C-alpha positions in Angstrom: -48.3 -69.8 -166.1 -44.5 -69.6 -166.4 -44.8 -66.5 -168.7 -47.1 -64.9 -166.2 -44.7 -65.5 -163.4 -41.8 -64.0 -165.4 -43.9 -61.0 -166.3 -44.9 -60.5 -162.7 -41.2 -60.6 -161.5 -40.3 -58.0 -164.1 -43.2 -55.8 -163.0 -42.2 -56.1 -159.3 -38.6 -55.2 -160.1 -39.6 -52.0 -162.0 -42.1 -50.9 -159.4 -39.7 -49.1 -157.1 -38.3 -47.1 -160.0 -41.8 -46.1 -161.1 -42.7 -45.1 -157.6 -39.6 -42.8 -157.2 -40.3 -41.3 -160.7 -43.9 -40.6 -159.7 -42.7 -38.9 -156.5 -40.4 -36.6 -158.5 -43.1 -35.7 -160.9 -45.4 -34.9 -157.9 -43.2 -31.9 -156.9 -45.3 -28.7 -157.0 -45.1 -26.5 -160.1 -42.7 -23.7 -159.5 -41.0 -25.5 -156.5 -37.5 -27.0 -156.5 -37.3 -30.7 -157.2 -33.8 -31.8 -156.2 -33.1 -35.3 -154.7 -33.2 -35.7 -151.0 -30.4 -33.8 -149.2 -29.7 -31.6 -152.2 -32.4 -28.9 -151.7 -31.2 -25.4 -152.6 -27.5 -26.6 -152.5 -26.5 -23.6 -154.6 -28.4 -21.2 -152.4 -27.2 -19.4 -149.3 -30.5 -20.2 -147.6 -29.6 -23.9 -147.4 -26.9 -23.1 -144.9 -26.8 -21.8 -141.3 -24.7 -21.0 -138.3 -25.2 -24.0 -136.0 -26.1 -23.6 -132.4 -24.7 -25.7 -129.5 -25.6 -29.3 -129.2 -28.5 -30.0 -126.8 -28.6 -33.2 -124.8 -32.2 -34.1 -125.2 -34.1 -35.1 -128.3 -35.8 -32.0 -129.6 -39.5 -32.0 -130.3 -39.5 -29.8 -133.4 -42.7 -28.3 -134.7 -43.1 -26.3 -137.9 -43.4 -23.1 -135.8 -40.2 -24.0 -133.9 -38.3 -24.8 -137.1 -39.3 -21.4 -138.6 -38.3 -19.5 -135.5 -34.9 -21.3 -135.5 -34.4 -20.7 -139.2 -35.1 -16.9 -138.8 -32.4 -16.8 -136.1 -29.7 -19.0 -137.5 -30.1 -19.3 -141.3 -27.0 -18.1 -143.2 -29.0 -16.1 -145.7 -30.8 -13.9 -143.1 -27.6 -13.4 -141.1 -25.7 -12.2 -144.1 -28.5 -9.9 -145.1 -28.5 -8.4 -141.6 -24.8 -7.6 -142.0 -25.6 -6.0 -145.4 -27.9 -3.6 -143.6 -25.2 -2.6 -141.2 -22.7 -2.2 -144.1 -25.2 0.1 -145.9 -25.6 2.2 -142.8 -21.8 2.5 -142.6 -21.8 3.7 -146.3 -24.4 6.3 -145.5 -22.3 7.7 -142.6 -19.3 7.9 -144.9 -21.2 10.0 -147.4 -22.9 12.1 -144.7 -19.5 13.0 -143.2 -18.7 15.2 -146.3 -21.7 17.4 -145.4 -21.3 17.5 -141.6 -18.7 19.7 -139.8 -15.3 18.1 -139.4 -13.6 19.2 -136.2 -10.0 18.2 -135.3 -7.4 19.5 -132.9 -3.6 19.2 -133.0 -0.8 20.4 -130.8 2.9 20.4 -131.3 6.2 21.6 -129.7 9.2 22.3 -131.7 12.9 22.9 -130.9 15.1 24.0 -133.8 18.6 25.2 -134.8 19.1 26.3 -138.4 22.4 26.5 -140.4 21.8 29.3 -142.9 24.7 28.2 -145.1 22.7 25.0 -145.7 20.1 27.2 -147.5 22.7 29.2 -149.5 23.0 32.2 -147.2 26.5 33.4 -146.7 27.0 36.8 -145.1 30.5 38.3 -145.4 30.6 41.8 -143.9 33.8 44.0 -144.0 35.6 44.3 -140.7 34.8 48.0 -140.6 31.1 47.1 -140.1 31.9 46.3 -136.5 29.6 43.3 -136.3 29.0 39.9 -138.0 25.9 38.0 -139.0 26.0 34.4 -137.5 25.4 31.5 -139.9 23.8 29.5 -137.1 20.4 30.5 -135.8 19.2 29.0 -132.6 18.6 26.9 -130.8 15.0 28.2 -130.4 11.8 26.5 -129.3 8.1 27.2 -129.8 4.7 25.5 -129.6 1.3 25.7 -131.3 -2.1 24.2 -130.2 -5.2 24.7 -132.3 -8.7 23.4 -133.1 -9.7 23.2 -136.8 -13.2 23.1 -138.3 -14.2 22.6 -141.9 -17.8 22.8 -143.2 -19.2 22.3 -146.7 -21.7 25.0 -147.5 -22.8 23.8 -150.9 -21.7 20.6 -152.7 -24.4 19.2 -155.0 -22.5 16.0 -155.6 -22.1 15.2 -151.9 -25.7 16.1 -151.2 -27.1 13.6 -153.7 -24.5 10.9 -152.8 -25.9 11.1 -149.3 -29.5 10.8 -150.5 -28.4 7.8 -152.6 -26.7 6.2 -149.6 -29.9 6.7 -147.6 -31.9 4.9 -150.3 -29.3 2.1 -150.2 -30.1 1.7 -146.5 -33.8 1.4 -147.3 -33.1 -1.1 -150.0 -30.9 -3.2 -147.6 -33.6 -3.2 -144.9 -36.2 -4.3 -147.4 -33.9 -7.0 -148.7 -33.4 -8.2 -145.1 -37.2 -8.6 -144.7 -37.3 -10.4 -148.0 -34.5 -12.7 -146.8 -36.8 -13.6 -143.8 -39.5 -14.5 -146.3 -37.1 -16.7 -148.2 -36.1 -18.4 -145.0 -39.7 -19.1 -144.3 -40.0 -20.6 -147.8 -36.8 -22.7 -147.5 -37.6 -24.0 -144.0 -41.2 -24.6 -144.9 -40.2 -26.6 -148.0 -37.7 -28.7 -146.1 -40.0 -29.3 -143.1 -43.0 -30.3 -145.3 -40.8 -32.6 -147.4 -39.5 -34.2 -144.2 -43.1 -34.7 -143.1 -44.0 -36.3 -146.4 -41.0 -38.6 -146.2 -42.0 -39.6 -142.7 -45.5 -40.3 -143.8 -44.2 -42.5 -146.6 -42.3 -44.5 -144.0 -45.6 -45.2 -142.2 -47.3 -46.0 -145.4 -44.4 -48.3 -146.6 -44.4 -50.0 -143.2 -48.1 -50.7 -143.4 -47.7 -52.1 -146.9 -44.9 -54.4 -145.6 -47.2 -55.7 -142.9 -50.0 -56.2 -145.5 -47.6 -58.0 -147.9 -46.3 -60.2 -145.0 -49.9 -61.2 -144.2 -50.5 -62.0 -147.9 -47.3 -64.0 -148.1 -48.1 -66.0 -144.9 -51.6 -66.8 -146.2 -50.3 -67.7 -149.7 -47.6 -70.0 -148.2 -50.1 -71.8 -146.1 -52.3 -72.4 -149.1 -49.4 -73.6 -151.2 -48.4 -76.0 -148.4 -52.0 -77.2 -148.2 -52.1 -77.7 -151.9 -55.0 -75.3 -152.5 -53.0 -72.8 -154.4 -50.2 -73.1 -157.0 -46.6 -72.3 -156.1 -46.7 -69.2 -158.3 -49.1 -67.6 -155.8 -46.4 -68.0 -153.1 -43.8 -66.6 -155.5 -45.9 -63.6 -156.3 -46.5 -62.9 -152.6 -42.8 -63.2 -151.8 -41.8 -60.8 -154.6 -44.4 -58.3 -153.4 -43.1 -58.6 -149.8 -39.5 -58.0 -150.9 -40.5 -55.0 -153.0 -42.3 -53.4 -150.1 -39.4 -54.0 -147.8 -37.1 -52.4 -150.4 -39.4 -49.3 -150.5 -39.4 -49.1 -146.7 -35.6 -49.1 -146.6 -35.5 -46.4 -149.3 -38.2 -44.3 -147.5 -36.2 -44.4 -144.2 -33.1 -43.3 -146.0 -34.9 -40.4 -147.7 -36.3 -39.3 -144.4 -32.9 -39.4 -142.6 -31.3 -37.4 -145.3 -34.2 -34.9 -145.3 -33.8 -34.4 -141.6 -30.1 -33.6 -142.1 -31.1 -31.0 -144.7 -33.6 -29.5 -142.3 -31.0 -29.4 -139.5 -28.7 -27.4 -141.8 -31.3 -25.0 -142.8 -32.4 -24.1 -139.3 -29.0 -24.2 -137.6 -29.2 -27.3 -135.4 -25.9 -28.5 -134.1 -24.2 -31.4 -136.1 -25.5 -34.7 -134.7 -28.5 -33.1 -132.9 -31.3 -35.6 -132.4 -34.8 -34.3 -133.1 -38.3 -35.5 -133.9 -41.0 -33.8 -136.0 -44.0 -32.9 -134.0 -46.4 -31.9 -136.9 -47.8 -34.7 -139.0 -49.1 -33.7 -142.4 -50.8 -30.4 -141.5 -53.8 -29.4 -143.5 -55.9 -26.2 -143.2 -58.6 -25.4 -145.8 -57.7 -22.3 -147.9 -59.9 -19.2 -147.6 -60.6 -18.0 -151.1 -58.7 -15.0 -152.4 -59.0 -13.2 -155.8 -56.1 -12.6 -158.0 -56.5 -8.8 -157.9 -56.6 -8.9 -154.1 -53.5 -11.0 -153.9 -51.7 -8.8 -156.3 -52.6 -5.6 -154.5 -51.2 -7.1 -151.2 -48.1 -8.3 -153.0 -47.2 -4.9 -154.5 -47.8 -3.2 -151.2 -45.9 -5.7 -149.0 -43.4 -7.6 -151.2 -40.0 -6.6 -149.7 -37.9 -7.3 -152.8 -40.3 -5.0 -154.8 -39.7 -2.3 -152.2 -36.0 -2.9 -152.4 -36.1 -2.6 -156.2 -38.0 0.7 -155.9 -35.4 2.0 -153.4 -32.6 1.0 -155.9 -34.3 3.1 -158.6 -34.4 6.1 -156.3 -30.8 5.6 -155.3 -29.8 5.4 -159.0 -31.7 8.7 -159.6 -29.8 10.4 -156.8 -26.5 9.0 -158.1 -27.2 10.5 -161.5 -27.8 13.9 -159.9 -24.6 13.5 -158.0 -22.7 12.8 -161.2 -24.2 15.9 -162.8 -23.1 17.8 -159.7 -19.5 17.5 -161.0 -20.3 20.3 -163.4 -21.4 22.7 -160.6 -19.2 24.8 -158.3 -18.9 24.0 -154.6 -18.2 26.3 -151.6 -16.8 25.5 -148.2 -15.4 27.3 -145.2 -12.6 26.4 -142.8 -11.2 28.0 -139.6 -8.9 27.4 -136.8 -8.1 29.0 -133.5 -5.5 28.2 -130.8 -2.6 29.3 -128.7 1.0 29.7 -129.7 4.2 30.9 -128.1 7.8 30.2 -127.1 9.4 28.2 -124.4 11.1 27.8 -122.0 10.4 31.5 -121.7 6.7 31.1 -122.1 5.1 33.8 -124.1 1.5 32.8 -125.1 -0.8 34.6 -127.5 -3.9 33.6 -129.5 -3.7 32.7 -133.2 -6.4 32.0 -135.7 -7.1 31.6 -139.4 -10.4 31.7 -141.4 -11.0 31.2 -145.1 -13.8 30.5 -147.6 -13.1 28.4 -150.7 -15.1 28.5 -153.9 -14.2 25.7 -156.4 -15.4 26.2 -160.0 -14.8 23.2 -162.4 -13.6 24.4 -165.8 -12.2 21.4 -167.6 -11.9 17.9 -166.1 -11.0 15.9 -169.1 -14.5 14.3 -169.6 -14.5 12.7 -166.2 -17.9 14.1 -165.3 -19.3 13.2 -168.6 -18.2 9.6 -168.0 -19.7 9.6 -164.5 -23.1 10.7 -166.0 -23.0 8.0 -168.6 -22.3 5.3 -166.0 -25.0 6.7 -163.8 -27.5 6.7 -166.7 -26.7 3.1 -167.4 -27.2 2.1 -163.7 -30.5 4.0 -163.5 -31.9 2.3 -166.6 -30.8 -1.1 -165.4 -32.5 -0.6 -162.0 -35.7 0.4 -163.8 -35.6 -2.6 -166.0 -35.0 -4.9 -163.0 -38.0 -3.2 -161.2 -40.3 -3.9 -164.2 -39.1 -7.4 -164.5 -39.8 -8.0 -160.8 -43.3 -6.5 -161.2 -44.1 -9.1 -163.9 -42.5 -11.8 -161.8 -44.6 -11.0 -158.8 -47.7 -11.3 -161.0 -46.6 -14.7 -162.2 -45.7 -15.9 -158.7 -49.1 -14.9 -157.3 -51.0 -16.5 -160.1 -48.9 -19.6 -160.1 -49.4 -20.0 -156.3 -53.2 -19.5 -156.5 -53.4 -22.1 -159.3 -51.4 -24.6 -157.3 -53.6 -24.1 -154.3 -56.8 -24.6 -156.3 -55.4 -27.7 -157.8 -53.9 -28.9 -154.5 -57.2 -28.6 -152.7 -59.0 -30.6 -155.3 -56.3 -33.2 -155.4 -56.4 -33.7 -151.6 -60.1 -34.3 -151.7 -59.8 -36.8 -154.6 -56.9 -38.5 -153.0 -58.8 -39.0 -149.8 -61.7 -40.7 -151.5 -59.3 -42.8 -153.7 -57.7 -44.2 -150.5 -61.1 -45.4 -149.3 -61.9 -47.0 -152.6 -58.5 -48.7 -152.9 -58.7 -50.1 -149.4 -62.2 -51.5 -150.0 -60.9 -53.1 -153.2 -58.0 -54.7 -151.3 -60.3 -56.0 -148.6 -62.6 -57.6 -151.2 -59.6 -59.1 -153.2 -58.2 -60.6 -150.0 -61.6 -62.1 -149.2 -61.8 -63.6 -152.7 -58.3 -65.0 -152.4 -59.1 -66.5 -149.0 -62.2 -68.1 -150.4 -60.2 -69.5 -153.3 -62.1 -67.6 -155.9 -59.0 -65.7 -157.3 -55.2 -65.9 -157.1 -52.6 -63.5 -155.7 -52.5 -61.4 -158.9 -55.7 -59.7 -158.0 -54.6 -59.1 -154.4 -51.2 -57.8 -155.4 -52.8 -55.4 -157.9 -55.2 -54.2 -155.2 -52.3 -53.7 -152.8 -50.4 -51.7 -155.4 -53.5 -49.5 -155.8 -53.6 -48.9 -152.1 -50.0 -47.9 -152.0 -50.4 -45.6 -155.0 -53.4 -44.0 -153.4 -51.6 -43.3 -150.1 -48.6 -41.9 -152.0 -50.8 -39.7 -154.1 -52.5 -38.4 -150.9 -49.1 -37.6 -149.3 -47.9 -35.9 -152.5 -51.1 -33.9 -152.9 -51.1 -32.8 -149.3 -47.5 -31.7 -149.6 -48.3 -29.8 -152.8 -51.2 -28.0 -151.2 -49.2 -27.0 -148.1 -46.2 -25.8 -150.1 -48.5 -23.8 -152.5 -49.9 -22.0 -149.5 -46.4 -21.1 -148.3 -45.5 -20.1 -151.8 -48.5 -17.7 -151.9 -47.5 -16.2 -148.6 -44.1 -15.6 -150.0 -45.4 -14.3 -153.3 -47.4 -11.7 -151.4 -44.5 -10.7 -149.2 -46.3 -12.0 -146.1 -44.5 -15.3 -145.4 -44.2 -14.9 -141.7 -47.9 -13.8 -141.2 -49.1 -16.2 -143.9 -47.6 -19.3 -142.3 -49.4 -18.5 -139.1 -52.6 -18.0 -140.9 -52.5 -21.1 -143.1 -51.2 -23.4 -140.4 -53.1 -22.2 -137.4 -52.9 -25.5 -135.6 -49.1 -25.9 -135.9 
C-alpha cells in the first residue's frame, strides 16, 4: 500500500506537465504554437494602434473583434500607407510624361564696370569723345511662362507602366493584409475561447475533486476506508486546483494578446461573448477550392502584378538605348523701367537626344532588370505551389477536425458515465479512490480533447478561408451564428 501511495503521488505531480504537453501537441497542423501571450510576436500583425479607453466592460464577439482588428491592427494600417506611397511613386513617374508648366518673373537693376571685364578704351583727344568705363545704372524686367513636354521617351513610358503595376500590387497586398488580420484575430480569439472553456472544465473538476475528498475524508473518519484513500483524494484536489490556477493565468494572458491584436486601449476590460462556436462544414473539393484560391488570393494577384512591373522595368532599362524627343517653349513680357517699354518675348525649341556611348550603364540596368524579373517569376511560382499546399492542408485539417469533434463528444459521455459508476462503487465500498481518480482523469482528458478538437476545427475553417483569399467572407460563412 505504501508503494502504491508513493506511485500515486508521483503520478499526480506529473499530471499538470502532461496536460500542458498534450495541449501544445493539440495545436492545429500548420498553425502557430507559441506559449500564451507570445502569439506572432515577431509579426507586425500582432500589434495595433490602440483606441481610447472605454468606461464600460466591452462585450466582445468574434465579429466585433474582427471588425476592430481590421480598423486598428498595425499590419493593415501599414499596408494601407504602402498603397498611398505606391500612388505617390506613380505620380512621380507620370510627371515625366505630362506637361510641366512654370512661370517666373524678375526685375533687375544693374551698373557695370567694363574695366572689371578687361575692357579699357583709350581714344586720342582728337577723337572728340570718350567711351565711359561705367555703364548704367539701367533697369529691366522679364516675366514669362515656360512649358516642357516629352514627345517620346520609351524609358519614362515603361517606368510609368511599372509604377502603375506597383500600385496594383500594393492594393492587392493591402487586401491580403486584411485576410492576415482575420487569421491573426481569429487565431487569438479562438485560443482565448479555448482557454476560457478550460477554466470552466477545470473549475468543474475542482468541484468534483472536492466532493470526492469530502466523501473520502468522511469514510476515513468512519473507519470504512484506509487513510490512503483520503490522501489520494487530497492530492487529486490539489492537482485540480493547480490546473485551475494555470488555466486562469493562460486565459488572462490570452486576453491581453487579443487586446493588442485588435487595438483595445491598455487596461480595457472586456468579456468574450462567443463560447466555442461550431458550424458544420459544407463539403468542398480540392479542385474547387484551388480554383477559388487562384482567382481570389490577393497575395497571388500581388505577385502577378510584381511580375508585370518587372517586365515594364526591363523595357524601361532597354529604353536607355533609344533616342528621346521633347519640346519646350516660353512666352512673356519684357521691358525697361522706370521708363516702361514693354514688348512680347518668346522662345521655342525641340530637343532630340541620341545616346551614343554611356559607359555600359544601360547594359548594367538591363542586367539588373533581368535579375529582378526572374526573381519575381520564381516568387510567383513558389507562391502558386504554396497556395496549393495551404488549401490541401486546410481541407485535411477540417476533415480531421470534424471527425475529432464527433469522437470527442461521444468520449465525454462515456467518461462521465464511467465516473458516475466509479463514484457509486466507491460510495458502496466496492472499490477505493484509485478507480474514482482514474475515472475523473478520463473525464478531464475527454473535456480537454473536445476543447482542443473544437479549436482545431474552427481554426482550420479560418485557415481555409485565408488559403482561398476569402477570409472576410469565409468567416461570415463558417461562423454564421457569431
